[in-house]
C-alpha positions in Angstrom: 0.0 0.1 -0.1 1.5 3.4 -1.2 0.6 6.0 1.2 1.8 9.8 0.8 2.0 11.6 3.8 1.4 15.5 3.2 2.1 18.6 5.7 4.8 20.4 7.3 8.3 19.8 7.5 9.7 21.7 10.5 12.7 22.1 13.2 10.9 22.3 16.9 12.3 24.4 19.4 11.3 22.6 22.5 11.4 24.5 25.8 9.9 23.6 29.4 8.5 26.1 32.2 9.1 24.3 35.7 5.6 26.5 37.0 1.9 26.4 35.7 0.7 28.6 32.9 -2.7 28.6 35.0 -1.3 30.4 38.0 0.3 32.8 35.4 -3.3 34.3 33.8 -5.2 37.1 35.8 -9.0 36.3 34.8 -10.1 39.8 34.3 -6.9 40.7 32.4 -6.9 38.0 29.6 -7.5 40.4 26.8 -4.3 41.9 27.4 -1.7 39.2 28.2 1.8 40.3 28.3 3.8 37.3 29.6 7.5 35.7 29.4 8.3 32.4 31.0 11.8 31.9 32.0 12.3 28.3 31.0 14.7 25.6 32.2 15.5 23.9 29.3 15.8 24.1 25.3 15.9 20.8 22.9 16.1 21.6 19.3 14.8 18.7 17.4 13.3 17.7 13.9 9.6 17.7 13.7 6.6 19.1 11.4 3.5 16.8 11.4 4.3 14.9 8.2 7.7 14.5 9.0 6.8 13.2 12.4 3.9 10.6 10.9 6.5 9.5 8.2 9.3 9.0 10.6 7.1 6.6 12.5 5.8 4.9 9.5 9.5 4.4 8.4 10.3 3.0 11.9 7.3 0.5 11.2 8.8 -0.4 7.8 6.0 0.9 5.6 7.9 2.9 3.5 5.8 6.1 3.7 6.6 8.9 0.7 6.6 12.4 2.4 5.3 15.4 0.4 6.0 18.8 1.5 8.2 22.0 1.2 11.5 22.7 3.1 14.5 25.2 2.7 17.8 24.8 1.4 18.8 23.6 4.9 16.9 20.4 4.6 20.1 18.3 3.4 20.8 16.8 6.9 17.2 16.2 8.0 16.6 14.8 4.6 19.7 12.2 5.3 18.2 11.3 8.5 14.6 10.5 7.1 16.1 8.6 4.4 18.1 6.4 7.0 15.1 5.8 8.7 12.8 4.3 6.0 11.2 7.5 4.2 10.9 8.4 0.7 11.7 12.1 0.4 12.0 12.4 -3.5 8.7 14.3 -3.6 9.7 17.4 -0.9 10.1 20.5 -2.7 13.1 22.3 -1.6 12.7 26.3 -1.6 15.4 28.7 -3.5 14.7 31.3 -1.1 12.8 30.3 2.1 14.2 28.3 5.2 12.6 25.2 6.8 9.7 26.2 9.0 10.1 26.7 12.7 7.8 25.5 15.8 8.5 27.0 19.2 6.5 25.5 22.0 7.0 26.1 26.0 5.4 23.1 28.2 4.8 24.0 32.0 4.6 21.4 34.7 1.1 20.0 33.9 2.0 19.6 30.2 0.2 22.3 28.8 1.5 23.8 25.6 2.1 27.0 24.1 3.5 27.3 20.8 4.3 29.7 17.8 5.0 28.2 14.3 7.0 29.9 11.4 5.6 28.6 8.0 9.2 29.7 6.2 9.3 27.1 2.9 6.2 25.6 3.9 4.0 28.2 1.6 5.5 26.6 -1.2 3.9 23.4 -0.6 0.8 24.8 -2.5 3.0 24.0 -5.6 3.1 20.8 -5.3 1.0 18.5 -7.7 -0.1 15.0 -6.4 -0.2 13.9 -10.0 3.7 13.9 -9.9 4.0 12.1 -7.0 1.7 9.4 -8.1 3.2 8.7 -11.2 6.7 8.4 -9.7 5.8 5.8 -7.2 3.2 3.9 -9.4 0.1 5.4 -7.8 -1.1 6.3 -4.5 -3.6 4.1 -2.6 -4.1 6.7 0.5 -2.9 10.6 1.0 -2.8 12.0 4.6 -3.7 15.7 4.3 -2.2 17.0 7.7 -1.4 20.5 8.7 0.2 22.7 6.0 0.2 25.4 4.1 -4.0 26.2 3.9 -3.8 26.6 0.1 -1.9 23.2 -0.1 -4.3 21.7 2.1 -7.1 22.5 -0.1 -5.4 22.0 -3.5 -4.2 18.3 -1.9 -7.9 17.7 -1.1 -9.2 19.0 -4.3 -7.1 16.7 -6.3 -7.6 13.7 -4.6 -11.2 14.1 -4.9 -10.6 14.7 -8.8 -8.4 11.8 -9.4 -10.5 9.4 -6.9 -7.2 8.8 -4.5 -8.3 8.1 -0.9 -7.2 10.6 1.5 -7.3 11.2 5.5 -8.5 14.5 6.4 -6.1 15.9 9.5 -6.5 19.6 10.4 -4.5 19.5 13.7 -2.6 22.8 14.2 -4.2 24.6 11.1 -7.9 24.4 12.5 -7.5 27.4 14.7 -7.2 29.6 11.5 -9.4 28.0 9.3 -13.3 29.1 8.7 -16.3 26.4 8.6 -16.3 26.8 4.4 -12.7 25.8 4.5 -13.1 22.9 6.8 -16.1 21.6 5.4 -14.3 21.3 1.9 -11.3 19.7 3.8 -13.4 16.8 5.2 -16.1 16.1 2.9 -15.5 12.8 1.3 -12.7 11.7 3.5 -11.7 8.0 4.1 -10.5 9.0 7.7 -11.3 11.9 9.6 -8.6 12.6 12.6 -8.8 14.7 15.3 -8.5 15.0 19.1 -11.3 15.6 21.7 -11.0 19.1 21.4 -10.5 19.7 17.8 -13.7 17.3 17.5 -16.0 19.9 19.0 -14.1 22.5 17.1 -14.9 20.9 13.9 -18.3 21.0 14.5 -18.7 24.2 16.1 -17.1 26.0 13.0 -18.8 23.8 10.3 -22.2 24.0 12.0 -22.7 20.2 11.4 -23.4 17.7 13.9 -21.6 14.7 15.0 -23.8 12.6 12.9 -23.7 15.1 9.9 -20.1 14.7 9.7 -19.8 11.3 10.0 -22.3 10.4 7.3 -19.6 12.6 5.1 -16.3 10.5 5.9 -15.6 6.9 5.9 -14.1 6.8 9.4 -13.7 9.3 12.1 -10.8 8.8 14.4 -10.6 10.5 17.7 -7.7 10.6 20.1 -9.1 10.9 23.5 -5.6 11.6 25.4 -4.6 9.1 28.0 -7.7 7.0 27.2 -6.9 5.9 23.9 -8.9 6.5 20.7 -12.4 5.8 19.4 -13.4 4.9 15.6 -16.6 5.5 14.4 -18.4 4.6 11.1 -22.0 5.1 10.1 -24.2 1.9 11.2 -21.5 0.5 13.1 -20.5 0.1 17.1 -17.5 2.6 17.7 -14.1 0.6 18.1 -12.8 1.9 21.4 -8.9 1.3 22.3 -6.9 2.2 25.3 -3.4 3.0 25.8 -0.2 0.8 27.2 0.9 1.8 30.3 3.6 4.4 30.3 7.2 3.8 31.9 7.3 7.5 32.2 5.9 10.8 30.9 8.4 13.2 29.4 6.9 15.4 26.8 3.8 15.2 24.7 4.8 16.7 21.8 4.1 14.5 18.7 2.1 11.7 20.5 -0.7 12.6 17.9 1.5 12.2 14.9 2.9 8.8 16.5 -0.7 7.8 16.4 -1.4 8.3 13.1 2.0 6.8 12.1 1.3 3.2 13.9 -2.6 3.6 12.7 -1.7 4.0 9.2 1.0 1.6 8.9 -1.6 -0.9 10.3 -3.8 0.0 7.2 -0.7 -0.6 4.9 -0.1 -4.1 6.5 -4.1 -4.9 6.1 -4.7 -5.5 9.7 -8.3 -4.5 11.4 -8.9 -0.9 12.4 -8.6 -2.3 16.1 -5.3 -3.6 15.6 -4.1 -0.4 13.5 -5.1 1.5 16.4 -3.6 -0.4 18.8 -0.4 -0.2 17.0 -0.8 3.5 16.7 -1.5 4.1 20.7 1.6 1.6 21.5 3.7 3.8 19.0 2.2 7.1 20.7 3.6 5.8 24.2 6.9 5.3 23.2 7.0 9.2 22.2 5.4 10.4 25.2 8.3 8.7 27.1 10.6 10.8 25.0 11.6 14.5 24.8 11.4 15.1 20.8 8.9 13.9 18.4 11.6 11.4 16.4 14.2 10.7 19.0 12.3 7.4 20.3 14.0 3.9 19.6 11.4 1.2 18.0 13.4 -1.9 19.1 11.2 -4.4 18.1 11.5 -7.1 20.5 10.7 -4.3 23.4 7.9 -3.1 21.2 6.2 -6.5 20.9 7.0 -7.2 24.5 4.8 -4.1 25.6 2.2 -4.5 22.9 1.4 -8.0 23.9 1.2 -7.3 27.5 -1.4 -4.2 26.5 -3.6 -5.8 24.2 -3.0 -9.9 24.4 -1.3 -12.8 22.7 -3.7 -12.7 19.8 -3.2 -9.3 18.7 0.5 -9.5 19.4 0.2 -12.5 16.7 -1.3 -10.4 13.9 1.0 -7.6 14.7 4.4 -9.5 15.0 4.0 -11.2 11.3 4.2 -7.5 9.9 6.5 -5.8 12.3 9.3 -8.8 11.8 
């Protein structure tokens, strides 16, 4: 199964604030917020939602096709992704702009405040999926993640016009999109990904109810934080999958991307939706135990030991046949 992963490619600057953001907010002064947080730690990491998802899929051996735009400073990052099983030949390199930057501060309660500079990402709108499909011999699924908004719209419309199944995954971009844009991006999606908060925001902005949205997509996949994930389909009982036990909680950045990587790898393997969600939850657990979105190591024996403990022998037997 050939899966193209579109979206941002970025460098993450991750900082840690030892206090609580909530303690610094004055209820009647929120309209004039002016705050600076003295942080204890700075980690500069590779990131971007598309690159994070592609990295996870590469770790699982499914050879994803990364589609996005980066700057001339991408060479080292490209080598890293190539080395970890990602096809980067469809990444557009800007002649003038740097690779995008994400700057994020996490407090003691794991709340986050972040900013994103688009840089070369703005050129993603110039990428045509047909060129990608012709190069690799066709596409079976396109994941349309947070990216330049014009690129997201173009990729969605091209998937529809070429009858390529696609997954709608707005994540960070949902805050700046209006209802009409969101309606365009999700209508006809094979999969709609969001977390619980984004789920409510999608419904509020589109004016569509949960049932109406579900009637317009094949599957609605909602991540539930520590409670795992719920997958809904019209006329079917929801599938709910819990999360494995965490060994520690280091940094939540990139956890959602890791879930998507595991889930889509399961789709590529042809396992059931439940198994795919279990793989996603296991990979997400590895990420939350690690600082950085691509710093975890997928040691297959360790992965399967924990997967078996969380989901049982039958599930492990099905998954191990592909992971091996």
